N, C-alpha and C positions, 0 to 999 in steps of 0.2 A: 504494500500500500504506500503510495507516495504521500508524504506528509507536507503540510503547509505550515506557515508560521502560526496559524490559529491553534491554540491549545484545545484539546478535546478531553472532556471528562465523562466519566461513567457513573451514574447514580444507580446503585444496586439496593434492592429492597428484599429482605428475607421473608420467612414464613409469617403468615397471617396478616401481613401488611396490605394484602389485596382486600382485606375486610375493613380498612380504615373508613371511618364515617359511620360504621355499623357496630364495630367491635369496641366495647367498653369506652364509649365517647367521653365519659367523665375522666378517663386517663389519657386517651389518645386523641380526643377532639372529634369534631364533626366533619372535617375536611376529608375528601376521598383521596385515594392514591393518585388518581388522575389530576385532582386539584393541586396536590403537592408537586407532582412531576411538572406541571405547567409552571408553577412558581420557580422550581429549581432551574429549569431550562431557560425561563425568562430572565432570571438573575444572571445565569451564565452568559447569556447573550449580551446583557448590559455591560458585562465585564470583558467582552470580546472573546468569549470561549464558546465552543460548540459542546453540545451535551446530548448524551443518549441515556435512556433509562431502561431498567430491567427489574422484573420481580419474579421470584419463584419460591415455592414452598419446599423445594427439594435441594438438599445440600449439594449434591453433585452438579446440578445445573448452576448453582452459585459459584462453585469452584471453577467450572469451565468458563463462566463469564469473566471471572477475575483473571483467568489465564489470557483472555483476549487483550487485556491491558498491556501485555508484553509488546504487542505490535500496533495496537489500534488506539490507545489512550495515553494521556499524559498524567492522569490522576484518577483516583476512585473516591467516591463518596459512598459509604457503606452503612446501612442499617441492617445488620445480620439478624435482627430479632432475637429469638431464644438461642439461636446458634452462637451468639456472642459469648455465651457463658460456658460452652463446652465443645465447640467445633475446632478441633486441632487441624482438620483438613482445610477449613477456611483460613485459619491462622497461617498454615504453611503455604497456602496459595498466595496470600498477601505478601509474605516474606519472599517468595520465589520471584514475583514479578518486579519487585524493587521499584515500584512507582509510589508516589505519595498517596496515602490512603487516610481519609478522615472518617473515624467512627462516629456515627450519629444515632441518637435516640430521642424520640419525642418526649418521653417522660424522664424524670430524674431517677435513673436506675439505682442510685446510691441512697435514695429515700424510700425505696420499695422493699420488697421481700429480700431477705438475706442472700438467697441464691442469685439474685440479680446484681449483687455488688461486685462480683468478680467478672472481668472480661478477659478471656484467653486471647482475644485478638488485639487488645490494647497495646501490648508490648511491641507489636510489629506495625502499628499505625502511627502516623505523624502526630495525631492528637485525637481527643474525644470531645464531642459536644453533645450535651444531654440536658433535658429538662426545660427546653424553651418551646415545646410543641413543634409545629411545623416550621417555626422560625429557626430551629436547630439546623435544618437543611440549608437555609439561606446563609447562616453563619458559616456552615461547612463549605459552601460554594466560594465565599470570600476567602476562607482559609486556603482552599485549593488554588485559587487564583494567585495567591502569593507564593505558595509552594511550587507551582508549576512554572514560575518565571525563570 
């Protein structure tokens, strides 16, 4: 793939995020995933970046998509959902592609159940943004904009 000077980011959403707007709106809000993706890509465009989005409930599909960053993307924005807390496969995929990855969560995972306090992917991510609802994604886009310079 021939690359241009425009930085390209990939927003990846893990399990159950396809149910946003319906799933526990008191925690995750009323915006749908389509709404959030529109905001992510709109913000990326404002910052001069291109953006693709992807969602899957399957760990292997997420790993394969992360692998695409080797050749197709300059950075990754990742909400791995529950996989955040136990997927060494996703952790190893992030480490393998060696592209900046920002971990994102809608809720403050550190203020929730104990099992959500540990992220196995955090050590291989550039940073983590959590607790700002869908604005967490916008903050992550700005972080990637800086990291991809």
